[in-house]
N, C-alpha and C positions, 0 to 999 in steps of 0.2 A: 279217615284219610280221604283226600281227594287225589285220585290218580289220573294222570294225563299221559296217554301214550302218544309220543311224538314220532312222526315218520322223518326220514332224512331230509326231505325238502323243507319241512317246517323247522327242524333243528338248524339247518344251514341259514335260515332267514332270521335268526335270533337278533333282536334289536333291544335298545334300552330307551326309556322315556320317563319323564317326570309328569306328575299330574296334580295340580292344585285341587281339582274336584275330588280326586280319590283321597287326598289328605283330609278334605272335609268329611267324607264318608267314614274313614277310619278313626278320625278324631271323635266323631259321634259314638263310634263303637267303644272307644276308650271310656267315655262317660257312661254308656249304657251297661258295659260289663263291670263297671266299678261304681255301683250306686252309692257307696259310702265314700271312703277316701281313696282316690286314685294313687297308685304306687309312684314312687320317685322314678324318674324326674318329672312326671306329669302332674304331681300333686298341686303345686301352685297354679299351673295353667288350668287344670280341671276346675278348681274353685272359681277362677275367673270366668271360664266358659259356662259354668252352671249359672252364674249370676247373669251372664248375657242372655241365656235361654229363658231365664225367669223374668228378666226386666226389660227385654227388648221385644215387643210384640211382633215386629217384622220378621223375627227369626222363626216364628211358629211353624211355617211350612216345612222347614228343614227336618223336623221330627219324622216326616214320612219315610226318610231314608233308613230308619231303624225300626219301623213298625213290624216288619216281617223279615225273616231270614230267607224267604222265597220271594225275591223281588227281581223283576226283569232288568237286564243290563242297560236299557235305554235311560233309566233314571240317573245313572252315573256312567256315561259313555266313556269308552277308552280314549286316551289321548291320540289325536290324529297327526300330531307332529312330535318331534323329540322333546320340546320344552314349551308347551302351550301356556298361555296366561289363563287365569281364571276367567277373564272376560271372553276369551276365545272359546273356552269350553262351555261357558254358559250360553254363548250364542249358538253353539251346536245343539245344546240341550233344548233351547227354545225352538229350534228349527227341526226337531225330530219329526220325520215324516209319519203320517198316519199308518202307512203300510208296515213300517218298522214296529210300531206299537202293536198292530194287529198280528204280526208274525211272532213277536216275542211273548206276549201275555199267555197264549195257550200252552206254552212250555211250563208254566208255573201254576196256572189255575184253569179249571174247567169254566166254560162260559156261564154255566148255571151256578157257579160257586165263586164268582168274582167279587172280592171285597169292595165295599163302597169307595174307599180311598183310592183304589186303583181304577175303578170304573170311570171316574171323572176324566181320566186320561184318554178314554175312548169316546165318551159322550161330549166332552168339552175340551178337546185336546189343547188348543192354544192357551186357553185360560189356565188350565191345570199346569202346563209346562211353565208358563210365565210366573205363576204363583210359587212354584218350586224354585225356579231360578232366582226370583227376588228374595226368597227366604235364605237360599244358600249365600247370596251376595251379602245380605245383612249379617248373617252369622260370620262369614269370612271377615268382613270389615271390622267387626267388634271382637271376635274370638281368636283369629289366626293372623290377620294382617300385621299386627305389631311384632310378631315373631318371624314373619315371612322373609325379610332380608337375610337373617341368620340361617333360616331353614334352607333358603335358596342356595347360599354359599355351601352349606354342608351337602346338599343334594348334587351340586355341581361337582364337588370332589368325588362323590360316590360314582356318578356317571363317568367321570374321567377315568377313575380307577378301573371300573368294570369294562369300559370301552377298550382300554389298553390291554386288559386281560383277554378280552374277546378277540382282539386283533392278533395278539401274540400267541395265544394258546388254543383258541377255538372255543366253540360253545360247550363241548363236553367238559373241559376244565373249568369254565366259568360256572356252569350249573353245579358241578361237584363241590364248589366252595362258596355257594351263594349265601346260605344261611342254615343254622342248625335245624330249623323246622322245615327246610326245603331239601328233599333228598333226590338225588339223581342216580338211578340204576337203569342205564340205557336199555330200552327206549322209554322208560316210564319216569316221569317227574311226579314226585309225591309231595303234597302239602300236608303237614301234620296238623290235622284238625279233628274235632270230635264228631265227624259225620262221615258217611261213606258215599262217595260219588266216583263215577268213572267216566272219562271222556276220551275221545280219540281225535287227534289233530292230523288231518291228512291234507298235504299240499297247502298249508296255511303259513302264517308267520307267528313266531313266538315273541311276545313283547313283555319285557321285564320292567316293572315299575317300582323303583325304590321309594319308600315312604318313611317319613319321620314318625308318623303315627301308626305304623303297621303293627305295633304291639297290640293294637285294638283288634286286629283280625288280619289274617292272610286272605287276600281276596283273589278270586279267580273269575275271569270274564270269558265266557265261551259262546255267547250269543252272536257275536260278529261273524259273518260268513267267511272272512279272510284272515282273522286274527284271533289267537287265544292269548289272553293277557294274564299275567300273574304278578302280584305284588310281593314284596319282602321288606323286612326291616332294614332301613339304612342306618349307618352310624350318624350320630348327631343329635339324638333325642335329648342329650344333657343340656343343650342350649335352652330348652323349655324351662329349666329350673330357675333361670335368671338369678343366680346367686344362692339359691336354696341349697344348703349343704347336703351331700350324699349321706345315706345312712352310715353311721359310725362303724368303723372296723375295729375290732379289739386291738389294743395296743400291742405292738411287736409282731403282728401277723404279716405285715407287708414288708418283706425284706428289701425289695427294690426301693421303696420309699425311704426306708431307714438308711440305705446306702447312698442314694443320690438326691433325696428330698422328694416330697410328695408331688410338687409341680413337675419336676423333671421326669419322675416315674410315670405320671399321666401322659406326658408327651411321648416318652419312649414307647409305651404300650400302644398309643394311638398311631405311631409311625410303623406298625407292622404292615401298614399299607401307605405308600407315599402320599403326601398331602401338602398343600400350601399353608402359609401362616394363617390366612383367613379361614381356610377349611378346618384347621386344627382348633382355632378359636371358637368356631361355631360348634364343632363336635364336642369340645370339652367344656363349653360354657364359660370360657375365660376371655379376658380382654386381649386383643391382638398384641398390644405392647408387652403383656405378660408372657405370651407365647414366644414372641421374638426374643425376649430376654433368656428364656429357658433354652431356646434353640441355639442361641449364641454360645451358651455355656457347653451344650452338648456337642456343638461343632468343634469347639476348642479342645474338648476331651477326645475327639476322634471317634465318637460312637454314632455320629449322624453325618450324612453328606447332603449336599444341595446340588440340584441339577436344573437347568432351564429347559422347559418343554414349551416351545412356542413363546407366548407372552407370559407364561406362568413359571414360577420357581417352585419346584417340588423338593421336599425334604424326605429322606428315607433313612433306614438304618444301615450302618456299616456292620460288617460281621461281628465286631465287638459289641455293638449295641443289640444286635439280634441275640447274641449269646447271653447278655444281661437279662433280656426279657424272658428267654426260654429257660435259662438255668436258675434264675433267681426270682424273676417277677411272677412266675406261675406256680411257685412252690411255697405257699404260705406255711409259716411255722406254727405248730400247735403249742399254745402256752402250756407250760408244765404246771402240774397241780401244786 
C-alpha cells in the first residue's frame, strides 16, 4: 500500500488535471505487466504498440521509463496546467534544470550505486533529456496519437464530472468515490499497490490525474516541493478496443440487456455519471450516431434526462433509470443446472 497523509491545507487545494505524458508512462506499464496478451480492452492496442516498439527504432529511448520501479519523478513530470499538450510536457521535460535532477536522484539511488542509464542525466543532461523526449514523441505518434481524440473526449468527461463533484460536495466526497483501488480514510489516502510506502503532504496541493491507461499502474508523484500527484483509472478504456468485442457473458446473465437491449443497457450503466454524447461514445467505444439513437429511445421512455451545462448537453439517469440499473443491472442471474 502507498499511504499519503494529507493535512487540511493540502486537501483543500485538491485539483484535477490530465497528462499525455503520464498516459505514455502507464501505457508502457500495461505492456510491461502483460508480456503475453494484454487484457481486454487493451488487447488490440497492445499488439499494435508492441509492433511500434519493435519496428520503429526512434521509440527505443522510451523503454527507460520502465527499466526500474525506483525512478525519479523528473523523468515524467507532473502536469503544470489543467490540460497540457504532449508538446508542452515534453518541452518541460527537455528543460529540466540540473538542480532538480541533482535533488531527486539521491532519493532513489546512492551516488556510488547510480545505474548507467540514469547517470547520463547527470553527466550529459541535455542530450539525455532530448533523447528521452524524442523517444516519447516517436512512441506517442505511432502508438497513442491515433486513439488520442477519443481518449481526450473521455478524459474531458471525467474531468467535468469530478470537477462538478469537487465543487458541489468537497474533496472528502470526491476522494471517497474516486476508484476502487483508491481509499480515503481521512486524513490518509491509500493506493492499493503491492508495495509499502508512506508519505506526508504538508501545506502542498493534491493533484488528481485521471488516465485511460491507469490499469497499468496507479502512479504517485511526491518529489515536487509543492504538489503531490496521484493517478487513477478514468472511464473510457473501452475506446481502445476499436470494435473488438468484449469477452462473452454467459447467455441470460445480463437481465438489463435482456430487458432493454444490450446497447441501451450499456448506455444506462455508463450514465450513472452524467455524460455527453461524445463522452459516452468514447467511453463505450461506439459510434456517436449509435449512442444518439440509444439516448433518444431512453429519453422517450423517461429513464434518462438531458440538461445543458454551458455549451455542453449532459445526459443523466432519471429515478426510473437509476432503479433499473440498481435493481436489475447489477444482479446477474445464475443459470440453472
